[in-house]
Phi, psi and omega in degrees: 000139182279132176295124183303317182294317179294318180299318181293315181293323179295319179297315181296319180296318180295317180295316179299321180295317180292321178297322178296318179294321179296317179296325178296320177295320179298318180297318180294318184287338181296330180291340180261357178084007180227149177260108184275357180269117184224223187294330180298314180294321180296317180294320178298319178299317181294316180296318179299319179296320180292318182295328187250015180288158180287119181300331181277350180215065185292168179295131179293148181304319182292328177292318179296319180297322180295320180290324176296323178296321177297319179298318179299320179296318179298316181296318180294320178295321178297315179296319180296316180299318179297319179294319179296318179298318179297316179297320180295316179296319180295321178296319178296319180295315179298320179297316180296318179296320179295317180293323179295315179296319179297317180298318180297328181288347181274347182300130181092351180259157176271134182232163171231132181223152175294134180166175182230032179259149176210142176247123177263112182282175180299327180289343181080001183273074180262151181218145177232157175255130182231154171235102187270140182291177185308130176091334182065193180167185178282129187241152176224139177253139177238126178259138178231146178277184185295343178265003180084008180277133179289125181249341179195152176214125184223145174285143178251358183081197181274130179247131177286168178287153176105179180282142183195153171268134182237122175282132183271158178305143186282353182263015179287147179293142181293139177149181178253132186220169162259153182225156176230146178242126173252125183231128183242129181282175182302327182268011178087001181279155180281129179259126181292142180224125174267137183251150182224164174245137178224154179159182183265130180285125181253346180185172179235136182225161172250119181237112181054041178079006181248136177284125179236150178258131179269117177239102187062237177264006184259143174250119185244123178301137180302326182294344180273356184298134179231342182204142178238127179254194180271160177302000000 
């Protein structure tokens, strides 16, 4: 016959030991951003409690039913979380496949994308797309190299308001640059100008997990795309 005092203390010790191990697992798994303690640990805790309960004061039926209900809830939540993760991964994969197929369909077409890159070819016939703010004004373009060093600055004359293609001066140095537009209104106020990149898509690349479109020597993120033209 089990000593009631020994049975109670033994049950408490076993449960405390299992809880300590469970908490240690939770602490360890927290560093990885996931909780690895689930229905298995809960079921082990319940079985340990039953094995070491005091024979003279066993677990009441309603208490046992409540713990079984908790176990069922834990199991259902674990299954639900796994299903949600699977759906999320599948959704990300489908999205990536769709973006890849769309990007491939752009090869050979002319596009316009938000950005501040420009390529000056050997012929010097470079062009940029601009969206000039209300009223327009006198504009100047500044070219910078990859280190942010200014390599050229040229006046563009007066630009009207609205979207427009602007041919750049033919004496600009050959190369790939970022550019800035400074536009001043009649009263000396600064006129906002949005800059774009335009050109023919020659290929599709993956750069740091991002889909980019190759336009000449420029790599343009797909997310910056704003207009698609004809081949």
